[in-house]
C-alpha positions as CSV (number, residue, x, y, z in Angstrom):
1,M,-34.3,-22.5,-117.7
2,A,-35.5,-25.7,-115.8
3,A,-34.0,-24.5,-112.4
4,K,-35.9,-21.1,-113.1
5,S,-39.4,-23.3,-113.4
6,G,-38.4,-25.3,-110.2
7,W,-38.3,-22.1,-108.3
8,S,-41.1,-20.8,-109.3
9,L,-43.3,-23.3,-108.5
10,L,-41.8,-23.1,-104.2
11,P,-44.1,-20.1,-103.9
12,M,-47.1,-22.4,-105.3
13,A,-46.0,-25.1,-102.9
14,L,-46.1,-23.2,-100.3
15,T,-49.2,-21.4,-100.2
16,G,-50.6,-25.1,-100.7
17,A,-49.1,-26.2,-97.6
18,I,-50.4,-22.8,-95.6
19,G,-53.7,-23.8,-97.4
20,V,-53.8,-27.2,-96.1
21,L,-52.3,-26.3,-92.5
22,G,-55.1,-23.1,-92.2
23,G,-58.2,-26.0,-93.6
24,I,-56.5,-28.9,-90.7
25,T,-56.3,-25.4,-88.2
26,G,-59.7,-24.6,-88.9
27,T,-61.3,-27.7,-89.1
28,A,-59.4,-28.6,-85.4
29,Y,-61.0,-25.2,-83.9
30,Y,-64.1,-26.5,-85.6
31,V,-64.1,-29.8,-84.0
32,S,-63.3,-28.1,-80.5
33,L,-66.2,-25.8,-80.6
34,R,-68.3,-29.1,-81.0
35,V,-66.7,-30.4,-77.7
36,S,-67.0,-27.3,-75.7
37,P,-69.2,-24.8,-77.7
38,P,-69.6,-21.3,-75.7
39,P,-72.6,-21.1,-73.3
40,R,-75.8,-19.7,-74.9
41,R,-79.1,-19.2,-72.9
42,T,-82.2,-18.6,-74.6
43,Y,-85.9,-18.9,-73.2
44,L,-86.4,-21.9,-74.5
45,D,-84.2,-23.5,-71.3
46,S,-87.2,-23.1,-68.9
47,Y,-89.6,-24.2,-71.5
48,T,-89.6,-27.8,-71.0
49,F,-91.6,-30.6,-69.6
50,T,-91.5,-30.8,-65.8
51,P,-92.8,-33.5,-63.8
52,W,-96.1,-31.7,-63.3
53,E,-97.2,-32.8,-67.0
54,L,-96.4,-36.6,-65.8
55,G,-98.7,-36.5,-62.6
56,V,-95.3,-36.8,-60.5
57,P,-94.8,-34.4,-57.6
58,F,-91.8,-32.3,-57.5
59,E,-89.4,-29.8,-56.1
60,T,-87.5,-27.3,-57.8
61,V,-84.1,-27.7,-56.1
62,E,-80.9,-25.9,-56.1
63,F,-77.1,-26.7,-55.3
64,R,-73.5,-25.3,-55.7
65,S,-70.6,-27.0,-57.7
66,S,-67.3,-27.2,-55.9
67,D,-66.1,-23.6,-58.0
68,G,-69.4,-21.9,-56.9
69,L,-71.8,-22.3,-60.1
70,R,-75.7,-22.8,-59.0
71,L,-76.9,-25.9,-60.4
72,V,-80.7,-26.8,-60.8
73,G,-82.5,-29.6,-60.8
74,W,-85.8,-31.6,-59.2
75,W,-86.4,-33.2,-56.7
76,L,-89.2,-36.5,-57.3
77,P,-89.7,-37.3,-53.1
78,R,-90.3,-40.8,-51.6
79,P,-90.2,-40.1,-48.1
80,E,-91.0,-43.5,-47.2
81,T,-87.6,-44.5,-48.3
82,N,-84.0,-43.8,-48.5
83,A,-83.2,-44.6,-51.7
84,V,-82.0,-42.3,-54.4
85,I,-81.7,-42.5,-58.0
86,V,-79.5,-39.7,-59.5
87,G,-80.2,-38.9,-63.0
88,S,-77.0,-38.1,-65.5
89,H,-77.9,-36.4,-68.9
90,G,-76.1,-35.9,-72.2
91,H,-73.6,-33.5,-73.5
92,A,-75.6,-31.0,-75.2
93,G,-79.3,-32.2,-73.2
94,S,-81.0,-31.2,-70.0
95,K,-82.8,-32.7,-66.9
96,D,-86.2,-32.8,-68.8
97,E,-84.7,-35.6,-71.1
98,L,-84.6,-38.1,-68.2
99,L,-88.4,-37.3,-67.4
100,G,-89.3,-41.1,-68.7
101,I,-86.8,-43.2,-66.3
102,G,-86.8,-40.7,-63.6
103,S,-90.8,-40.8,-63.4
104,Y,-90.4,-44.4,-63.6
105,C,-87.8,-44.8,-61.1
106,W,-90.5,-42.6,-58.6
107,R,-93.2,-44.3,-59.9
108,A,-91.2,-47.7,-58.7
109,G,-91.0,-46.3,-55.3
110,Y,-87.6,-44.1,-55.5
111,N,-86.9,-40.7,-54.6
112,V,-85.2,-39.0,-57.8
113,L,-82.8,-35.8,-58.8
114,L,-82.8,-34.8,-61.8
115,F,-80.8,-31.8,-62.5
116,D,-78.9,-29.5,-65.4
117,Y,-74.9,-29.6,-65.6
118,R,-73.2,-26.5,-65.9
119,G,-74.1,-24.5,-69.2
120,R,-77.1,-26.6,-69.6
121,G,-80.8,-26.1,-68.9
122,E,-81.6,-23.8,-66.1
123,S,-78.1,-23.7,-64.5
124,D,-75.8,-21.3,-64.7
125,P,-73.9,-20.5,-68.0
126,W,-70.4,-22.1,-68.5
127,P,-68.7,-23.5,-71.6
128,Q,-69.9,-26.8,-71.5
129,T,-67.1,-29.6,-71.1
130,L,-66.8,-33.2,-72.3
131,V,-66.4,-34.8,-68.8
132,S,-64.4,-32.4,-67.2
133,R,-66.2,-30.0,-64.8
134,E,-69.2,-32.3,-65.1
135,V,-67.7,-34.8,-63.3
136,D,-67.5,-31.9,-60.1
137,D,-71.0,-31.4,-61.1
138,L,-72.0,-34.5,-60.4
139,L,-70.6,-35.1,-57.3
140,A,-72.2,-31.9,-56.0
141,A,-75.4,-33.3,-56.5
142,L,-74.2,-36.3,-54.8
143,E,-73.3,-34.3,-51.7
144,Y,-76.6,-32.4,-51.9
145,V,-78.2,-36.0,-51.9
146,R,-76.0,-36.8,-48.8
147,Q,-76.8,-33.4,-47.1
148,R,-80.6,-33.8,-47.4
149,M,-80.9,-37.6,-46.9
150,P,-77.3,-38.7,-44.7
151,S,-78.5,-42.5,-45.1
152,A,-79.1,-42.3,-48.6
153,A,-78.6,-45.6,-51.1
154,I,-77.6,-43.5,-54.0
155,G,-77.9,-45.3,-57.2
156,V,-76.8,-43.3,-60.8
157,V,-78.2,-43.7,-64.2
158,G,-76.2,-41.7,-67.1
159,Y,-76.8,-41.3,-70.5
160,S,-74.0,-40.8,-73.1
161,M,-71.3,-38.2,-71.6
162,G,-73.5,-38.6,-68.6
163,A,-72.7,-42.3,-68.4
164,A,-69.2,-41.3,-68.7
165,V,-69.4,-39.3,-66.0
166,G,-71.5,-41.2,-64.1
167,I,-68.3,-44.0,-64.5
168,L,-65.5,-41.4,-63.2
169,A,-67.4,-39.4,-60.2
170,T,-69.0,-43.4,-59.1
171,A,-64.9,-44.4,-59.4
172,R,-64.5,-41.4,-56.6
173,D,-67.7,-41.4,-55.1
174,Q,-68.2,-44.5,-52.4
175,S,-71.6,-43.3,-51.6
176,V,-73.1,-44.7,-55.2
177,R,-73.8,-47.9,-54.7
178,A,-74.8,-48.4,-58.1
179,L,-74.6,-47.2,-61.7
180,V,-76.5,-47.6,-64.9
181,A,-74.5,-46.2,-67.8
182,D,-76.1,-46.5,-71.6
183,S,-74.1,-45.6,-74.1
184,S,-71.0,-44.5,-72.9
185,F,-67.6,-44.2,-74.5
186,T,-64.3,-45.2,-73.6
187,A,-62.3,-42.1,-73.7
188,G,-62.7,-38.8,-74.8
189,D,-60.4,-38.7,-77.7
190,D,-61.7,-42.2,-79.2
191,V,-64.9,-40.4,-79.5
192,V,-64.0,-37.6,-81.3
193,A,-61.9,-39.3,-83.7
194,H,-64.7,-41.7,-84.6
195,S,-67.0,-38.4,-85.0
196,I,-64.2,-37.2,-87.4
197,T,-63.7,-40.3,-89.4
198,Q,-68.0,-40.4,-89.8
199,V,-67.9,-37.2,-91.2
200,L,-64.6,-36.4,-92.6
201,R,-63.1,-39.7,-93.7
202,I,-59.4,-38.7,-93.0
203,P,-57.2,-39.9,-90.7
204,P,-58.3,-38.4,-87.2
205,K,-55.2,-38.4,-85.3
206,P,-54.1,-35.2,-86.2
207,L,-57.0,-33.1,-85.7
208,V,-57.7,-35.0,-82.6
209,H,-53.9,-33.6,-81.1
210,L,-54.7,-30.3,-82.3
211,A,-58.6,-29.8,-81.2
212,D,-57.6,-31.1,-77.9
213,A,-54.9,-28.3,-77.5
214,I,-56.9,-26.0,-78.7
215,V,-59.7,-27.0,-76.2
216,A,-56.7,-26.9,-73.5
217,R,-55.9,-23.6,-74.5
218,R,-59.5,-22.2,-74.0
219,H,-61.2,-24.1,-71.4
220,G,-58.2,-25.4,-69.5
221,Y,-58.8,-29.1,-70.0
222,R,-57.9,-31.1,-72.1
223,F,-60.6,-34.1,-73.4
224,S,-58.3,-36.7,-74.0
225,Q,-57.9,-37.1,-70.3
226,A,-61.6,-38.1,-70.1
227,R,-61.1,-42.0,-69.4
228,P,-63.9,-44.1,-68.4
229,I,-61.8,-46.8,-69.1
230,D,-59.4,-46.2,-67.1
231,A,-61.6,-45.7,-64.0
232,I,-64.2,-48.3,-64.6
233,G,-62.3,-51.5,-62.5
234,Q,-62.3,-48.9,-59.6
235,I,-65.9,-49.1,-58.9
236,A,-65.9,-52.5,-58.0
237,P,-67.4,-54.3,-55.6
238,R,-70.5,-52.0,-56.5
239,P,-72.6,-53.1,-59.6
240,V,-72.4,-51.5,-63.3
241,F,-75.3,-52.0,-65.4
242,I,-73.9,-51.2,-69.2
243,I,-76.5,-50.6,-71.8
244,H,-75.6,-50.1,-75.6
245,G,-77.4,-49.8,-79.0
246,L,-76.3,-52.6,-81.2
247,D,-76.8,-49.5,-84.2
248,D,-75.3,-46.4,-82.3
249,S,-73.3,-44.7,-85.1
250,L,-72.1,-42.5,-82.8
251,I,-70.3,-44.3,-80.1
252,P,-69.8,-47.7,-81.3
253,V,-71.2,-50.8,-79.3
254,S,-67.3,-51.9,-79.4
255,H,-66.9,-49.0,-76.8
256,A,-69.3,-51.2,-74.1
257,R,-68.1,-54.3,-75.0
258,Q,-64.2,-52.6,-74.0
259,L,-65.5,-51.1,-71.0
260,Y,-67.2,-54.7,-69.6
261,D,-64.0,-56.0,-70.2
262,A,-62.1,-53.4,-68.3
263,A,-65.1,-54.1,-65.0
264,R,-65.0,-56.0,-62.7
265,E,-67.7,-58.1,-61.0
266,P,-70.3,-57.6,-60.5
267,R,-71.3,-56.0,-63.9
268,M,-73.8,-56.4,-66.4
269,L,-73.9,-55.6,-70.3
270,W,-77.2,-55.4,-72.6
271,E,-76.4,-54.7,-76.1
272,V,-80.1,-53.7,-77.3
273,P,-80.8,-55.1,-80.9
274,G,-82.1,-52.2,-83.4
275,A,-81.0,-49.4,-81.6
276,E,-79.0,-46.1,-82.1
277,H,-77.4,-43.9,-79.5
278,C,-79.2,-44.0,-76.3
279,G,-81.9,-45.7,-78.0
280,G,-82.5,-48.7,-76.0
281,Y,-85.5,-47.1,-74.0
282,F,-87.3,-46.2,-76.9
283,V,-86.6,-49.4,-78.8
284,D,-88.9,-50.8,-76.1
285,R,-89.9,-48.5,-72.7
286,V,-91.5,-51.1,-70.5
287,T,-88.4,-53.9,-71.1
288,Y,-86.1,-51.1,-70.4
289,C,-87.6,-49.5,-67.7
290,R,-88.3,-53.3,-66.1
291,R,-84.5,-54.3,-66.4
292,V,-83.2,-50.7,-64.8
293,V,-85.5,-50.9,-62.2
294,E,-85.1,-54.5,-61.3
295,F,-81.2,-53.8,-60.8
296,F,-81.5,-50.8,-58.6
297,D,-84.0,-53.5,-56.7
298,Q,-81.4,-55.9,-56.2
299,Y,-78.5,-53.2,-55.2
300,L,-80.3,-51.0,-53.6
301,R,-83.2,-51.8,-51.6
302,S,-80.5,-54.4,-49.7
303,V,-78.8,-51.3,-48.3
304,E,-81.8,-49.7,-47.2
305,A,-81.3,-48.3,-43.4
C-alpha cells in the first residue's frame, strides 16, 4: 500500500513541476516583452510638444539607419558655431522628452539634434531593443551630423538606455568629443536582473537567461551582450561625465560608480541627492543644465574650427 501511495503522488509531482516550469517560462516571456515590446504606433506619437512651444527655431530632419529605417529628428540650428549636441533618449522615450536640456543647450550656443530611435516617436516602426539596434541608430545620427557639418565638434547627452547607447557608440565613433551619460546601466542583464528582484523577490538568473534566449529567438540579439561597463574605458582620452540619482530605484547608483571606476581620465561623476531615475534635471533644473553646458563648453568649444 505504501508503494502504491508513492506512485500515486508521481502524477501530482509531475503536474506541479510542469506548472512551475510553465510559470517560469511565462514570466520570462513577459520579461522579454518588457525588454523588446512589439512596435505600436498611434496618433499620440505626433501629438507632442516641439521646439516651437519653447520659442526655439527648428527643422524636422530625416536620415536612414544602416538597415534602411527612416529616423526622424529635430535640428535646432546655430549657424555661427560648429559645436553640436546630440540627444539620446531612453528605452520607452522619444525626442520630445529631451526638449528641456536640448533647448538649454541651444540657448547656450550649440546646434542640437534630437531624434527618435526606431520604433519610437515618429521614426519607422520596429521592435524596440535594449541597446542593440539603437547603437546603430545613434551612429547614423552622428553620420548625419558629419554630413551636414563636416567640421562638427560633437557632444552626446544620453539618458538611461540612451546613456548606455551613448557609451557604446562613443567608444566606436571617434567623432564624439565628449559624452554625458545620465542614469546608465552597467550591462543589460544586470538591469533586467535588478528589475526582476524588485518585482518578484526571487533569484533572477534563471529568468534572465531564459528571457535573453527568448529575445534572441524573437529579435536576433541578446540583451546580455549590451555591456557599457566593458566599453567605457575605450572612450579616453575623450571625457565622460556620469550623472546618477542617489535614489534611483530602477538602476541603482552602484551602476554609475562601477562605470566611473571602469572609465579612464578625464572622467566626472555627479551623484544627485534626492533624484530618482533620470531625475537629476528635475531636482534642480538650473544647476543641472549649467553643469552639463559647462562640461561641453570645456571640451567642445576648445576644438571648434
